[in-house]
N, C-alpha and C positions, 0 to 999 in steps of 0.2 A: 600501499606502503604503510609502514608504521607511522604513528603520529609524530614521532621524533624525526623521522626522515622527511616527512612532508611538511612539518611545521604545524602550528596550531590551526584548527579548522576555522574557516571563515566562509559563510555562505556568500555566494556571488549573485544569485538570482533574487528578485523581489519576492516578497511573501505571495503576492498575487500570481507571479510566475510559477512558483512552487505549487500553489493551490490549483492552478489551471492544469499543470502536469498531473497532479493527483486525480483531478476530475476526469481527465482524458483516459488515464489508466483505469480508473474505476469503470467508466463507460465501456471500455474495451473488455474488461472482465465480465461485465453484465452480458454483453453480446456473446462472448465466448461460452459463458455458462448457460445461456438460455436459447441461443439460436444456432451457433456453430457446432457442427458435429464432424468436422474433417479430421484427417489423420494428424495434422499438426496442432490440434486443439490442446492437448496436454502441455506441450512445450510453450504454446502461446500463453496459456494460463500461468504456467510456472514463471516465465520470464517477465510477463506483465506484472505479476504479483511481486516479484523481486524488485522491479523498477518502482512500483508503488511504495514498497517498504523503504527503499532508499530515499525517495522523496519525503516520506514521513520522517525518516531519520534526520534529514536535513532540516525539516520543519521544527524539530525539537530545539534548534538553535535560534529560531526566529522570534521567540518570545520568552521573557523571563518568568512569566506566571506559571505556577506549578500545575494548575489544571490544564492549561494549554499543552504544556510539555507531556503531561500524563496522557492526554488524548492522542497526541502525535506518537508517543511510544506505544500505545495500544494499537494504533493503526499499523505501525511498523510490525509489531509482533504478530498481529492477526494476518497481515499480508504474507509474512514469512511462513506462517502455519498453512495458509492456502497454497503457497508455492510448494511446500513440502508434500501436501496431499496430491497436488497435480503431478508432482514428480513420479508418483506411483503409476502413472499412465493408466493402463487398462484396469488396474486394481484400485484406482482412486475411488473414494466414496462420493458419489454425486451429491447426495443429500448433505454430507458434511461440507462440501465445497460451497453449496448454495447457502448453507447456514453461516459459513464464514463470510460470504459476500454480504449477507444481511447484517452481520456483526460489524463489518467495515462501514456499511451505510449508516448504521446507528451511531457509530463512533464519530463519523463526519458530522452527522446532524447534531449531536450533542455539542460539539465544539462550535459549529456554525451558529447554533442558538445563542451561545454565549458571546461570540466574537464577530459575527458577520453583520 
């Protein structure tokens, strides 16, 4: 729904809860990109990436500091880029997806170095 229909956005989970969700989604992506080769793999990568992107989107509301919000936004955007690549299914570029996963990891580490 639109923001006006739903009202102003207010996160309901703790930052720790959101971070745990992000970590679980990231670990699932790692497994999907390095170990799993089943038929449902592209869909799993796409949907997990979308879930990670939404958690990162929520995380932009969890801190007022600009660098924190920037990292959360970068995580969101990179996860959506990975979802888009996975959506190509058998035409997806494996190296690009693994590179995007590495970029996600680097973004998380940068933020964690500053805030964890």
